[in-house]
C-alpha positions as CSV (number, residue, x, y, z in Angstrom):
1,X,-15.4,-17.2,3.3
2,X,-17.7,-18.9,0.7
3,X,-21.2,-18.6,-0.1
4,X,-23.7,-19.4,-2.8
5,X,-26.6,-17.6,-4.6
6,X,-29.4,-18.6,-7.0
7,X,-29.2,-15.0,-8.3
8,X,-25.9,-15.0,-10.2
9,X,-22.8,-12.8,-9.3
10,X,-25.1,-9.7,-8.3
11,X,-27.0,-11.9,-5.8
12,X,-23.6,-13.2,-4.2
13,X,-22.2,-9.7,-4.1
14,X,-25.4,-8.5,-2.3
15,X,-25.1,-11.4,0.2
16,X,-21.4,-10.5,0.9
17,X,-22.1,-7.0,1.6
18,X,-25.0,-7.8,3.8
19,X,-22.6,-10.1,5.8
20,X,-20.0,-7.4,5.8
21,X,-22.2,-4.9,7.1
22,X,-23.8,-7.2,9.8
23,X,-20.4,-8.8,11.1
24,X,-17.2,-7.2,9.9
25,X,-17.8,-3.5,9.9
26,X,-17.4,-1.6,12.9
27,X,-20.8,-1.5,14.7
28,X,-22.0,0.7,17.6
29,X,-25.1,2.5,18.6
30,X,-24.4,5.2,16.2
31,X,-21.9,3.9,13.6
32,X,-19.7,6.5,11.8
33,X,-19.4,6.8,8.1
34,X,-16.2,5.3,6.6
35,X,-13.6,7.9,6.2
36,X,-13.1,9.7,2.9
37,X,-9.7,8.6,1.6
38,X,-7.3,10.4,-0.9
39,X,-4.6,8.3,-2.6
40,X,-1.9,10.0,-4.2
41,X,-1.1,7.6,-7.1
42,X,-3.2,9.1,-9.8
43,X,-1.8,12.7,-9.1
44,X,1.8,11.5,-9.0
45,X,2.5,7.9,-9.9
46,X,6.1,7.3,-9.2
47,X,6.9,11.2,-9.1
48,X,6.7,11.6,-5.3
49,X,8.6,14.0,-3.1
50,X,7.9,15.9,0.3
51,X,6.9,19.2,-1.3
52,X,4.5,17.7,-4.0
53,X,2.8,15.4,-1.4
54,X,2.3,18.4,1.0
55,X,0.8,20.4,-1.8
56,X,-1.7,17.6,-2.6
57,X,-2.4,17.0,1.0
58,X,-3.5,20.7,1.4
59,X,-5.9,20.3,-1.5
60,X,-7.1,17.0,-0.2
61,X,-7.9,18.6,3.2
62,X,-9.7,21.6,1.5
63,X,-12.3,19.3,-0.1
64,X,-13.0,17.5,3.2
65,X,-10.7,14.3,2.9
66,X,-10.6,12.5,6.3
67,X,-7.3,10.2,5.3
68,X,-4.4,10.9,3.0
69,X,-2.6,8.0,1.7
70,X,0.9,8.4,-0.2
71,X,1.1,5.7,-2.7
72,X,4.2,4.1,-4.4
73,X,7.3,5.8,-5.1
74,X,8.4,7.0,-1.6
75,X,11.0,4.3,-1.0
76,X,14.3,2.9,-2.1
77,X,15.1,3.4,-5.8
78,X,11.5,3.4,-6.8
79,X,11.3,5.6,-10.1
80,X,9.2,3.0,-12.1
81,X,8.1,-0.6,-11.7
82,X,11.4,-2.2,-12.4
83,X,13.2,-1.4,-9.2
84,X,12.8,-0.7,-5.5
85,X,9.8,-2.9,-4.6
86,X,10.7,-4.8,-1.4
87,X,13.1,-2.0,-0.3
88,X,10.9,-0.2,2.3
89,X,13.6,2.5,3.1
90,X,12.7,6.1,2.7
91,X,14.2,7.7,-0.4
92,X,16.2,10.4,1.1
93,X,16.5,12.3,-2.1
94,X,12.7,12.6,-2.2
95,X,12.2,13.1,1.5
96,X,15.5,14.4,3.0
97,X,14.1,14.6,6.4
98,X,12.2,11.4,6.4
99,X,8.5,11.0,6.5
100,X,7.7,12.9,9.6
101,X,7.5,16.3,8.2
102,X,4.8,15.0,5.7
103,X,3.0,13.1,8.5
104,X,3.0,16.1,10.7
105,X,1.7,18.4,7.8
106,X,-1.1,15.8,7.1
107,X,-2.0,15.7,10.7
108,X,-2.0,19.4,11.0
109,X,-4.6,19.5,8.2
110,X,-6.9,17.4,10.3
111,X,-6.3,14.1,8.4
112,X,-5.0,10.7,9.2
113,X,-1.9,9.6,7.2
114,X,-1.7,6.4,5.4
115,X,1.3,4.8,3.6
116,X,1.1,2.4,0.6
117,X,3.3,-1.0,0.7
118,X,2.9,-3.9,-1.3
119,X,4.4,-6.7,1.0
120,X,3.4,-9.6,-1.1
121,X,5.5,-8.4,-4.3
122,X,9.2,-7.8,-4.7
123,X,11.4,-6.6,-7.8
124,X,13.5,-9.5,-9.2
125,X,16.6,-7.3,-8.7
126,X,16.0,-7.1,-4.8
127,X,16.5,-10.8,-4.7
128,X,20.2,-10.6,-5.9
129,X,21.1,-7.7,-3.8
130,X,19.5,-8.5,-0.8
131,X,21.6,-9.8,2.3
132,X,18.4,-11.9,3.4
133,X,17.6,-15.3,2.3
134,X,14.6,-15.5,0.0
135,X,14.1,-19.1,-0.6
136,X,13.9,-21.7,-3.7
137,X,10.5,-20.5,-5.0
138,X,12.4,-17.8,-7.0
139,X,14.4,-20.0,-9.0
140,X,13.5,-22.0,-12.0
141,X,10.5,-21.7,-14.2
142,X,7.9,-21.8,-11.5
143,X,8.3,-18.3,-10.2
144,X,5.2,-16.1,-10.6
145,X,5.9,-12.7,-12.1
146,X,3.6,-9.9,-12.8
147,X,4.2,-6.3,-13.7
148,X,8.0,-6.6,-13.5
149,X,7.5,-7.9,-10.0
150,X,7.6,-11.4,-8.2
151,X,4.8,-12.5,-6.4
152,X,5.8,-13.8,-2.9
153,X,3.8,-16.9,-1.7
154,X,3.7,-15.8,2.0
155,X,2.2,-19.1,3.1
156,X,6.0,-20.5,2.6
157,X,8.2,-20.2,5.6
158,X,11.0,-19.3,3.2
159,X,9.0,-16.1,2.1
160,X,9.0,-14.9,5.9
161,X,11.0,-11.7,5.1
162,X,11.4,-9.3,7.8
163,X,10.7,-5.7,6.7
164,X,10.9,-2.6,8.4
165,X,10.0,1.0,7.3
166,X,12.6,3.5,8.4
167,X,12.6,7.3,8.3
């Protein structure tokens, strides 16, 4: 999508918002307000576990949150930004019974459950330990790295990595 405005960035932003409201956001005779979302990142960062997320979900429900989103740190060996990204398997040390108990708890509190993933990024170590072909875009000086992560060019067929979330 592209657009122009004679009123600078603010004018362009207002035009974009009008377009989104008129053509993208769900419309009906009685549109519902967007859900209030709680994201666990600021409270826990990578220090995620079942008991802690359940406690935070209870607090979120008590203030009227509609959707609880568990952020980074729930999968693989994700203890910091140096490992685990791209390994979307539930960490059994943090969630010994998988994610179902947390999801059930969130639902019992009257909230939707959301799960954070970052499919366009992968930690470099994952490339060397994966049994899946990644492709040549990670060799040589042209690779794009940010925050100890490689940026996948999802437009390239060699980046068509099949991922699944288990647990």
